[in-house]
N, C-alpha and C positions, 0 to 999 in steps of 0.2 A: 504493501500498498503504499502510496505517495503522502509525503508529507509537504505543507509549505508552510512558511512559520514566518509572521510577519515580524518586523519591530521598527521604532522612529518615532511612530507616533506620541502626542501628546500637544500642548497648553502652548498657544503661542500667538504674537499682538499682531492685527494688522497688518502689514506691510513685511513680515517674519519671512523667514524660510525652515523646511523640514526635509530633511530626506527619509525616504521611506527603503527599506530593505528587503524580500522575500528571500528566503532560503530555502532551496528543496534539498527534499533528503535523497532525490539520483540525479543523475547529471542532466540538464535543461536542453541540451542537447536531443533529447528524448522528446522535446515540446516543440513542437511546428510553431506555435504559437503562446507567450504569457501575457497578462496584461495586468493592469490596476482597474478594480472596479472600487464605487462608493456608493452609502446610502445614509442617506441623512431620515432623522423621524420621521414619518409619516410619508417618506415617497419610494417610490420603486430603485433598486439598483440600478447604477449605472455605469458605463461603458468610460471610463476617466484616461486610458491609453495603452497601448499595446506596441506589443513588439514580436512583430517575428522571428523566426530562426538564422534567415538571412539577415536582418537588423533592420526589417523597414519597420516603423511607425506610424503610428495615427493617434489622433488623439480628439478630444472632443471638443467642441469649440468652446468652451465655459474655462476653459484650461490651454489653450492656445496660447505659446510665446513667453507663459509662464511654468508651466512643469516640462521637464525633459524625464524620458524614460530610457535606461541603458538595463544592458544583462552583461553580467563577468561569467562569461563559459566556466573558464578554472573555478571559478568559487560558489557557482551552483547558484548564482542570484539575479536577480530581479533588483533592480533598483528606480525610485521615481522620487526626481528631484524637484521641489518644487518653493517656488521665490515667488515673491510681490502676493501674498496669499490672502483672501477676503475671509471677512465672517461665513460666508455664506458656499465656502471651503467644509465647512464643520462637518464631519462628518465619520461613519467608519468608515474604514479604506480596509478591502480584502485581494488579496492576489488570485490570478487563477490560472491555470498551465493546461492547455489543449494540448495530450500526447498522441504521434503517431499511431497508435494502437486503440488511438477511439477515448477512450477514458481522459475526464474531465477530473480537475483538483483544485478547491479552493482553501484559502489559506484560515484561521477564525478570524482576521479581523484587529485592526489595529485603530484606534483614536484618534483621532484630532480635529482639536481646537481653537478656533482663532477668536478672538478674544479680551477685548482688552481688559 
């Protein structure tokens, strides 16, 4: 069973930065796509950013120019650098992986709160 463990969440003031990390229990080369999703209270889970095994990236319009997704194959890690954070970025952030074998895996989530 694949495990994804997120870290890096916390409380930050508007305009601040956070870096989220997602470490997989197996080589991320077995995943054709990995991404970050978020879910705010009372709202559906939504895609924030995704990256393919080839390095192609995709971002939600709301975070373009502020967030950057990257992957480190040697460390089995996908990162999300979040800059210029806004209160509306407050949510639980989840890591997701789509395996070539067909499996879909989720992490347990990490809370990001943007507030004064």
